[in-house]
C-alpha positions in Angstrom: 87.4 77.6 88.2 87.5 75.2 85.3 91.0 73.8 84.7 92.0 72.3 81.3 95.3 71.8 79.6 97.7 74.5 78.7 100.4 75.0 76.1 103.7 75.7 77.7 107.4 75.2 76.8 109.6 74.2 79.7 113.2 73.3 79.4 114.0 69.7 79.8 117.1 70.6 81.8 116.3 70.7 85.5 118.5 72.5 88.0 120.3 70.1 90.4 118.2 69.2 93.4 121.0 67.1 94.8 122.7 69.9 96.6 122.4 69.4 100.3 122.2 72.9 101.7 120.1 72.0 104.8 121.0 75.3 106.5 120.9 78.7 104.8 123.8 81.1 105.4 122.1 84.4 106.0 125.4 86.1 106.4 126.8 85.0 103.0 128.6 88.2 102.1 128.7 87.4 98.4 124.9 87.4 98.3 124.6 90.5 100.4 127.1 92.4 98.2 125.1 91.6 95.1 121.9 92.9 96.8 123.3 96.3 98.0 121.5 98.3 95.3 118.3 96.2 95.1 117.1 92.9 96.5 117.0 89.7 94.4 113.3 89.1 93.9 113.4 85.8 92.0 115.0 82.8 93.6 115.5 79.4 91.8 118.4 78.0 93.7 118.4 76.4 97.2 120.5 78.3 99.7 119.8 81.6 98.1 118.0 84.4 99.8 116.5 87.8 99.0 117.5 90.6 101.4 114.4 92.8 101.4 115.8 95.2 104.0 118.5 95.1 106.7 116.2 93.3 109.1 114.4 90.9 106.8 115.6 88.1 104.4 113.7 85.4 102.7 115.2 82.2 101.1 114.8 78.8 99.6 116.2 75.9 101.7 117.0 72.3 100.8 116.0 69.9 103.7 117.5 66.8 102.0 116.0 63.7 100.4 113.3 61.4 101.7 113.0 57.7 100.8 109.5 56.5 100.1 108.1 53.0 99.4 105.1 51.9 97.5 103.7 48.6 96.2 105.9 48.7 93.1 109.2 49.6 94.8 110.9 52.7 96.1 111.4 56.3 95.1 113.0 59.5 96.5 111.5 62.9 97.1 113.3 66.2 97.7 112.2 68.1 100.9 112.4 71.9 100.7 111.1 75.0 102.3 110.9 78.7 102.6 112.5 80.5 105.6 112.8 84.0 106.7 115.2 85.8 108.9 113.1 88.4 110.7 115.0 90.7 113.1 117.7 88.0 113.5 115.1 85.2 114.2 114.8 82.3 111.8 111.3 81.0 110.9 110.1 78.3 108.6 107.1 79.6 106.6 106.5 76.6 104.3 107.6 73.0 103.8 106.9 70.6 101.0 108.3 67.7 98.9 108.8 67.3 95.2 110.1 64.6 92.9 113.9 64.7 92.4 113.4 65.9 88.8 111.9 69.2 89.7 112.4 72.9 89.0 111.3 75.2 91.8 111.2 79.0 91.9 110.0 81.7 94.2 109.1 85.2 93.2 108.7 88.1 95.7 105.7 90.1 94.4 105.2 92.8 97.1 106.5 94.0 100.4 105.7 96.9 102.8 106.4 97.5 106.5 103.7 94.9 107.5 103.8 92.1 105.0 105.7 90.3 102.2 103.9 88.5 99.4 105.4 85.8 97.3 104.5 82.8 95.2 106.1 79.5 94.5 106.0 77.3 91.3 107.0 73.6 91.1 107.6 72.0 87.7 108.1 68.2 88.2 108.6 64.9 86.3 106.8 62.1 88.2 108.8 59.3 86.6 108.6 56.7 89.4 105.1 55.5 88.5 103.9 53.0 85.8 102.7 55.9 83.6 105.0 58.9 84.1 103.6 62.4 83.8 104.4 66.0 84.5 103.0 68.0 87.4 102.8 71.7 88.0 101.8 73.3 91.3 101.7 76.9 92.3 100.8 78.5 95.6 100.6 82.1 96.8 101.7 83.3 100.2 101.5 86.3 102.5 103.7 86.6 105.6 102.8 89.1 108.3 106.2 90.3 109.7 104.7 91.4 113.0 102.3 88.6 114.0 104.2 85.8 112.1 100.9 84.8 110.5 101.3 82.9 107.2 98.5 82.9 104.6 98.6 80.3 101.8 96.3 80.5 98.8 96.4 77.4 96.5 96.5 78.5 92.8 97.1 75.5 90.5 97.5 71.7 90.9 97.8 70.6 87.3 99.1 67.4 85.6 99.7 66.2 82.1 98.7 62.9 80.5 102.3 61.8 80.1 105.8 63.2 80.0 105.4 64.4 76.4 102.1 66.2 76.8 101.2 69.6 78.3 99.9 70.6 81.7 96.1 71.2 82.1 96.9 74.8 83.1 99.8 77.0 83.8 100.5 80.3 85.7 101.1 82.8 82.9 101.7 85.9 85.2 100.6 87.5 88.5 100.7 90.7 90.5 100.0 91.9 94.0 99.2 95.4 95.2 97.6 97.5 97.9 94.6 99.7 97.1 95.2 102.5 99.5 91.8 104.2 98.9 89.9 101.0 99.6 92.4 99.7 102.2 92.5 96.3 100.5 95.2 94.0 99.2 94.6 92.6 95.7 96.3 89.5 94.1 95.7 88.7 90.4 96.9 85.8 88.4 96.5 84.7 84.8 95.8 81.0 84.4 96.4 79.9 80.8 94.6 76.7 79.6 95.6 74.3 76.9 93.4 76.0 74.3 95.1 79.4 75.0 92.2 80.8 77.0 93.3 82.8 80.0 91.3 82.7 83.2 91.7 85.4 85.9 92.3 84.3 89.5 91.5 87.0 92.0 92.1 87.3 95.7 91.0 90.3 97.8 92.0 90.8 101.4 91.1 93.6 103.8 93.8 95.5 105.7 93.7 92.8 108.5 94.4 90.2 105.8 90.9 88.6 106.1 89.7 87.1 102.8 86.9 89.1 101.2 86.8 87.4 97.8 88.6 84.5 96.2 88.1 82.9 92.8 88.5 79.4 94.4 86.5 80.5 97.5 87.7 82.0 100.8 87.3 78.6 102.5 90.4 77.4 100.5 92.6 80.1 102.0 94.9 78.6 104.8 95.8 80.7 107.8 98.5 79.3 110.1 101.2 80.4 112.6 104.9 80.2 111.6 107.0 77.2 112.3 109.9 78.3 114.5 113.2 76.8 113.5 
């Protein structure tokens, strides 16, 4: 899929990534009370979780800072991840690092008895290089609650020319559904380019979560077992 620049307006104010919540409190009664009527499906703060049912919670976790060195000096990255509490057992589904000036959010797109599907967006300022620029990354995930299989589908890895320019492409919206008649899972995403053109990303999986079709190719879909905490 051709990737070119996209017009997007992003707040210059980044939420604080300096909070050091290295363990998530799954029993935080304040969060649980808020989610009595319906779960929180959009997370943009570390230490927050979505209680999707009484036996399953999913949250964003801060694993602290990492010092890095390069030929021109040093810089610091933030390490973060996604964890689930599945029947009272804690699992790490995903781990990554971002620059300190970053905005991360997670959206739950779908869940049923078998799976939960969500996607992550990372908006970052890479300002520790000679020519600073902005970076946008988005990945889509499916977690099988019974087998603990994690499926990751890379969507976008897009940069700008500098801190004042726009990303090559941006995630403009997405959805996930189960087609009961065909027994298939379908993920659609709208990828907006700098000229305003929207490309459609499509991922189709069978009922066993095997890839049938992907815009970027099924060979780019990553299947892995969970990381037990």
